[in-house]
N, C-alpha and C positions, 0 to 999 in steps of 0.2 A: 261114227259108233255109239251105241247107245249106252249112259251111263249105268244103267243097271247090271251090265256086264262085270263091272268091278265089285258090286256089293257082295260082302263077307262079312256076315253077321259073326260067325266067332273072331274074326278079326276085330270087329268093332268093341265086341266084349272084351276081349282081352286089355284094348286101350284103355277102354273106360273104366277097365279094373286095376291097368297099373297108374293112371291118373289120380284116382281114390286113393291109394295106397301112398302114393308119393305125399298128398292133401294130409292123409292121417299120420303119415310118420312126422310130417311137418309140425303137424299141432301138438304131437306127443312130445317133438324135442324141444318146441319153445314153452310147452306147457311146465316142463321140468325146472329145473334152477335156473336164476336168470344169467343170460350170456353174457359174456363180456363183450366189448366192441370188436375184437379179432375173432373172438369166437361166431360173433352173430356174420362176419362177413362170411368167415367159411363155410358156415351152414349156409347162406344164400347163394354162394357160389357153386356147392355141391347140388342143392334145388335147380339152380338155374341150367346147372348141366344137364340133369336128369329130364326137365322138363323139355329143354330143349331137343335132345335127342329123342324123345317120345315125339315132339312135333315134327321133326323130319321125316321119322318113318310117315306118319298121318299125312304128312304133304308129299310124299314119296308117291303117291297115285294121284291121277285128276282129281278136282274137286267132286263131291257126291254131296245130294242134299241128305241124304243118309247120314254122312258123317260129317257134317259140317258145324254141327250144334258141338260135338266132341272137339272138332277141329278149334273151334273158337274158343270153348273154356280151356284148352291147353294153348291155345297162346296167350290167352289174360292169364293163366298163373304163371306161364314163362315172363311175362312183360313185368307183372308184379316183381318178380325175384331179379329180374334186369334194373326196373326202376329203383327197387329198394338199393341197388349196388350203385345208382347213379351211371347206370349203361344206358342212357338215355336214347343214343342213335340206335343202338339194338333194338331197343323198345319199337323205336319209332320205324325202323324199318318191318321190324314184325307187322307192324300195324298195318301199314302199305299194302304188303304181301298179300294179306289175310282179306283186305279190301278187295285186292283184285280176285282174288278166289271166289269171294262172296258174289261178284259182280259177274264172275263166270257162270255161278251157277243159276242166277236171278236174270241173265241174259242180259243186263242193262251196260248201256254206254257209260264212258266215265272222261273225266278231264283229270290225268293223273297229277298234273302240273301244280294244281291247285288245292290244299289240304281241305280248306273249308269245303270247297265245292264238291270234293271227292267224299267227304263226311256226310254233306248234305244227300248228295246223290244215294249212299248206300242206305241212310235213314229212309229215304222215301223208296227204295226198292224192297227194302225188308218190313215196310209198315204193317202189313196184315199176312206176313210169314211166321212160321215158326222160329226163325231165327231173329227176331226182332230184340227179344232180350238178351242175347248173346251179343248183338250189338251194342247195343245199351251200355251192357257191362264193358265192352272195349271202351266206346267212348269214355266212359266215366275213368277210365284209366289213361286215356291220352290227354282227359282234363288234368289229370295228376302230374303227368309228364311235361304239359305246358305252363301248370303252376311250379313247377318244381326247379323249371329253366327260366322262371321269370318272363313267360311271352304273355302277361299282362293285356297287350295291345289285341291278341290273337283271342284271348279268353273274354274280351270286350265285347269283339265283332261277333262272336257266338255264345253271348252270354243266355240270349234266348234258349237255345236249346241245350244249353248244359244246367240253368236254373229250374226247367221243367223237367229235366232227368230224375233232379232228387223226388220230387212228387211222385214222377212214375215208378221210380223203383221204390219208394216207399208202399207203392198201391201193387206193387206184384210181391213183395213180402207177407203184405197180408194176405192175397191171391193161393200164394204157397202154402202159407200156414193154413188154410181153409181146406186146401186140397194133399194136405201132409199125410194123411190116411191112403189117398190113392197113389201116392208118388212111388216110383220103382226105385229099389235100394240101389239100383246100377245107374242112377242118375249123376253124372258127372259133375264133382266137388269142385268149388271154388276156393283159392288159399285166402283170398278176402272177401268179407261181404260187401257186394257194391253199393248196397245202401248206406251201409255206416261209411264207404268212402265217401260217397257221393256228399253226404252231411258234413264230411270232415273237410272236403274240400270248399262246400259253401263258406264256410267260416272262412276258411285260408284264402280265399279269393278276397271276402270284404276287408280283412284284415290286411291283406297285404296291398289293395288298391288305397285304404286308408293311409298305411304308412307311405306307400309313394306321394299322394297329394300332400301329406303332409310335410316330408323332406319338399317337396315344391313350393312350402309355404301357403297351401291352400289350406288352413286349419279347421274354417267349419265344414268345408264340404269332407273332408277327412273324418270329423265328427261324424258327420252323418251318416256314413259308410259304415262306423264302428257302432252306430246307434241299431243299423240294422242288423248287425253282427250278433247284439246283444238278443235278438228274439230268437237265436236258432241252436239246436241242440249241439251242444260241444263239450269236449272235455274239459276239465277246471284249469287246467294250463292254459288252453286259448282263452277261456271266458277271462282269466288273470291278465291274460294279453289285452285283450279287448279294454279291461278297465287302464291298464298301464297306458297304453295309447291315447287312452281318451283323456287321462293327464297330461299326458304330452302336449294334446291339441288345447287344452284350456290353458297350461302354462303361456304356450306359444301365444294366446289370447290375451295374456296379462291377468289371468283369473288364478294365481297361487294357490288359495286357499281352497276352491273347488277342486286345483289338481290334486293337492292333498288328500282330499277325500277319497279320490279315484284311486290313488296308490294304495290306500288304506287296503282299499276295496278288493285289490288286485294281490295284497297278502293276505288279506281273511280267504280269500278264494284259494290260492296256492302260496303256503310259504316259502316255497322254493322260489318264489320270484326275487332272485336278487337286484334284478333292474331296478324293481320298485324302490326297494331301500335306496337304491343309488340316485333314482331321481327326486325320493325326497330328502335325502342329504344334501342335493343341489339346492331345491327350493328351500331349503333352512339356510342356506348359505345365501340366498337372493333375499331371503327378507330379515339376515342378516342376525339370527336367533344362533348365535354360536355355540351355546350348550346343547341346544337341539341337535345342531349339526356333529357336535361330537359324539353324541350319543348316536346318533344314523351311522355314524364312522365305524364306531365301536362293533354296532350290531351288525352292519356290512361284512364288517372284516373278518367276524367271528363265523358268519355264512357262508362265506367264501373259504373256508378253513374246513368246513365240513366233510369228510370224506365222499358224500354220497353226490351223485351227479346232479348239476343242477339244471342239464337239458331237459326240456320238457319230452315227453313221451305219453303215448296213447296206451292205457291200462291194456292187458290181455296180450295176445300173440301178433298185432298189428306189426307188419313189417314197413308200412310207410308212416314216420313220424311226421309231427310237425315240424320239426327241423329240417327236415328233407323239402317238406313243401313250401315253406316261409324262409327262404333264402336268398330275397333278394337283398343288393347292397342297401338300400334304403332301410328295410327293416331292419339287417345286421346291424345297422350304426345304430340305429333307435335302441334295440335290445342289447347294446353290448355294454359292458362293465369293466371297469380298470382290475386289472391283477389284484389279489390280495396283497404283494407285497407293496403295490403303489397304494392301495388303499390303509396301509400300515403306517406308511409314509407319510401320508396327510393327517392321519389320526394323530402321530408323533409331534408333527409342526404343528398344527391346529393347537393342540394342548399345550407345548412349549409357549405359544405366542398367548395364550388368554389364562394363564395363572395357574396351569398347572403342568409345573414344571418337572416334578416327581414323576409322573405319570408319562409326561413326555420322555424323560430320559427311560423308563423301563420299555415304552415301544420301540426307542431308537434303539436300543441293544438289543430286543427280540428281532428288530429286521436287519442289522449286521451280523445275529446269530442265524437268520436265515439264508442272507446271502453268502453266507460262508460254508453252509450247510449243503452236501451233496444231494440231499433228498429234498427236492423241490417240486414234489408231484403234485402239492395242493395249491400253487401259487399260479400257476399261468392258465389263462383263461383263454376258450378256444377263438374267441372274435376281441382283440383289444380296442380299447377307446381312444378315440385320436383325444389324446391329452398329451401334455410335454412328459418326455420319459422320465422314470426315473433317474435322479442324478447318478454319477460314476460315484465308485467308492470314495475317493478323497474327498469330493465335494460332502458324501453322505458322512464321513469322520467327520468333518469340519462341524456341521449343521450338531452330532449327536456332541462334541466336544462342547460348543455354545452352550447346548442345555445342558450338560453337565454343570458347566460352570455356573450357571441359573441358579440349579439347584444345590449349588455351596458345594462341590466336588471337584475342586481346582486340580489335586493330582490326577483322578480319571481322565479329564479333559486335557491335561498335559500329556498323558501317555496316548492319546489317540492322536494329538499333533504329534507327536514323536513317529507316528507311523506313517503320517502323511510326509513328513520331511524326508524320511528316510527313503521314501518311495519317489520323492522327486527332485531333490539338492543336486544328484549326480547328472540329470538330465536339464539342467535349468539352461536355457540359452544365455552366452555372453552379451548380446543385444539385441534390441527388437526394436526394429526402425519401422516406424508409423508413417505411410506415403499419405493416405485419407483416412478420413473418420471409417471408411466401409472397408479400407483394403490396409494391410501390413505385411512386412515380410520378418523373416525372421533369422539371424544367423546365428550359430549352433557349432557344437565341436561333439563328435562322436553320439550325434543323436540317431534314433531309428526313425526313418522317413515316414512322414504322413504325421506326426505326431503333432500336436497342437502345445507348443511351449508356451506360449502366452498365458494359457491355461495353467500349467506347469507353474509359472513364474507366480499367478495369482494364489494359488494353494500354497503356496509354501509361504508368501508373503500371510496371506489369513493365518495359516497355523503360527508364525511369530508373534502376531497381533494377538490372538487368543492366549498364546502362552504370558504377552507381556501383560494380558489383562489379569491372569492366575496371579501372578506375582503380584501385582496393583491389590488385589484382594487380599493377598497375603502381608501387604506391606511391606515387601521385599522392595525397595524402591529402585536401589541399585540395579540388581537383576532385571528389573521392568523396564527400565530405561535402555540397558543392553538389547534387550529383546524390542524394542519398540525399533531401536536404531536397525536392527538388523532388518526389518521388515520395509523401513525408509531406504535401505541402501538398496534393495533391490530393484526400487524405482528408479535408480539411476543408468539401469541397464537398457529404459525405453526413453527412444529419443524421437525427434520428429526432423526430417528432411527440410519441411518447408518453413511451417510459422510456428515451428515450438511446439510443444506439448500442452495444449490446454484440452481437455477430455471436458464434455458437459455433464452438469448433473443429470439423474437420469431424467427421462422424460418419454411420453407417450408414443413419441415417433421414432426412437433410437430402437427400432426393433430387431436390427440385424447381430448377427451372433458378435461381430467384431465391436459393435455399436456398444452393445452389453458389457463386453469385458471392458472396455475403455472407461465405463462407468464405475466397475467396480476396481477397477486400478485406482481411479481417483478416489474413491471413498474410502480405499484402503489406506491410501496416502493421507487423507485427513483425519482419519481415526487413529493412526498411529501417531503422528503426530499431536494430536490430542491428549494422548494417553502420555507420552514423553514429557509436552508441556505437565500435565497435572502431578506428573512422576517429580520433574523438579520442583514445582510449588511444595511438595512434601517435603523437600531438603533442602529448601532457604533459597536455591538456583532461582531467583525471581528473572533476572537478565534472559536468563536460557530460557524458561519456562513462557514468558513474554512471547519472545521469538517463534517458538515452533506453536504457541496456541493463534497468534495472528495467522502464518501460514495454514495451521488447519483449517481457520475459517475462509482463507483464501480458495482452498479447496472445496471445501466443505461448509456454505455459509450457513445451513442449517442446522449444523450439530452445537448441539443444546449444551453440550458437557463443556466444550472448546468455548464457546461464548460466555458461560458462566463464571468459568476459572480464568478467561481472559480478563471480564471485569474485574473480577476478584483481585487479580495480580496488579492492575491497576489501582485498585482499592490500597491496596498494600503498600506501595509506592507512592501515596499522596495523590494520584493523578485522579481525585474524585469524580469530575466532571467528565472524563473519558471513560471512568467504571459505569457512569449512569447510562452515559449512551450506549455503550456497549451491551446492558442488559436490557436496555429496551429494545434494540435492534434483535439481540439473541430471542427474547419474548415474542417477539413481531413474526419473525419468520418461524420458529420452532411450531406455533401453531396453524401456519400456513401448509407445512411439511408432514410428511406420512411416510411411517418405514414398514409398512405392511407389505408390500409388494416386494421387499428387499430379503435376501437370503439371511436367516436368522444368526449366521454369525458376521455380518455387514451392519447390526443393529449397535446401537450405543448400550455398551455394559450399563448394569444397572449395582453391578459388586465393588466398585471403585468409590473413592472419596467423592460425595455427592455434596451439593449446596441446598440450601432451600431457598426456594425462590420466596417466600413470606417474608423472610428474614432478610433478604437482599431488599426489598420492596420497604421494610420498616427502616431500613437504615437510608433510605433515600427519601423515606420521609421524613424522618429526623435531621437530614441534610436539608431541609425545608422546598426539595425541588416538590413540582407536580409531574406526573406521568402522565404518557399520552394516552387517550382512549383506548 
């Protein structure tokens, strides 16, 4: 049967008019007020439904050469909507069916089992026909689907055809502009300019490829890909990403200063590039520039709290955003940032640990207020970075309490500790039985299944410890002794079936959850004994003070305050040679240890009675002894 039997110009005109009306309505709707994400998805579903309905009507008759340009245009518009909704399998199905109909018209054979072979066959069969431009438009959209589904290997196998597509479409646009006066007003319209889409895909491909190589440790190869991307036309947000990833390459190559320059360029190109702020902060941390790190954290937090979206977007009505085309796991990991709450926590802790206790207090109070607030719309990021999670609420209360005490606000510190104890004391285990360093079992009464009771014991102990520190600061020695004793008594509930309880001092290899808990337990024991011993010295109970201080040093040999006060007690008891030995050992151990990795409430307080090492050395000198080098 001849194809010409089915030719109906009026039907063709009607379909062309319907397609163009849908495109114009799309442009009108998208050109008005900015759509929310839900509104955008609703709009896309509506458009894809209308275009798909039109396509089914067109494909309801055998393929005709006169209808094929319109049919491929409608396939293109339908697939744009499907792709924008991440309905990739539906778009692939339409590509395949359209390819079969094209080959029916051209009369060529094909191997439908291989997508690349099928595309090469179509390109060859339409090379010298009027269908060439329509097929190239579909190939451009197929590229978008491959890019969005992270099929980078297929893109690499087909890159010659895809990369040449960019130049071909640009030349096609120039030809169309020259022929603009001769063009029929009934020419089928496209939802998305294929030339613009091909340019977007070109740079996205190099960015995705660079990110993949960077994640595989091939920093120099990744940097080469990104340098190529710099020469391509692209939206500002993608140029910012190119600067950002170049900085990551340089950071991995051991060039932090050059990396910082790239991050600055990323922010100059697109101020919404919060990942550049995050990476800048990490570089400052690596370089040990604490003040610059704090400033970067402050700026990062304020940027994350802005109501505007930080997701990159192509200006105008383009439905295929960079976030859709750059969705690989490698790239998502490189571009992700912590939540605003996580950044605020880092800012609070960093400020407190580096001489900014008052600022740290305000940040912690803001953090606790945000956690209690029901409105947290600005604190959740789409892709969380792989960092330790935000501590649980009792842990945050304890950290905030410690910082409040640093800021000389003991009453507020004790109030937060009361909150911790009110939520933990009734749930404390009767006994924690330790089997090995990596394993322990908990015997408890009336406790919710699955709760970590050792952690509850640690929180309660830390709360008592901090309250003891507060009363030490207030010089209420009797109440301080009572609270330190309560902390110490909690550890009686911990026992070991085998070799007795001898937790180790924190070390790099103790990375398990249980190992960390045991290290915290040992430190709480050492600090509480030191606090009680120091309190006894203030009330003249030197025998009890010496006992506790020596026990403290057994549990925590690097405890500076315990070592100095233990020496002081020896001195007051007339045992001056032992005092000197104790001080010398303390100075040696304290210079070798570091508290930076410890939680802030596990660090030695600076708010109680202190001994001046310079004055102690003068005593030793007067005694006629020589200090060790």
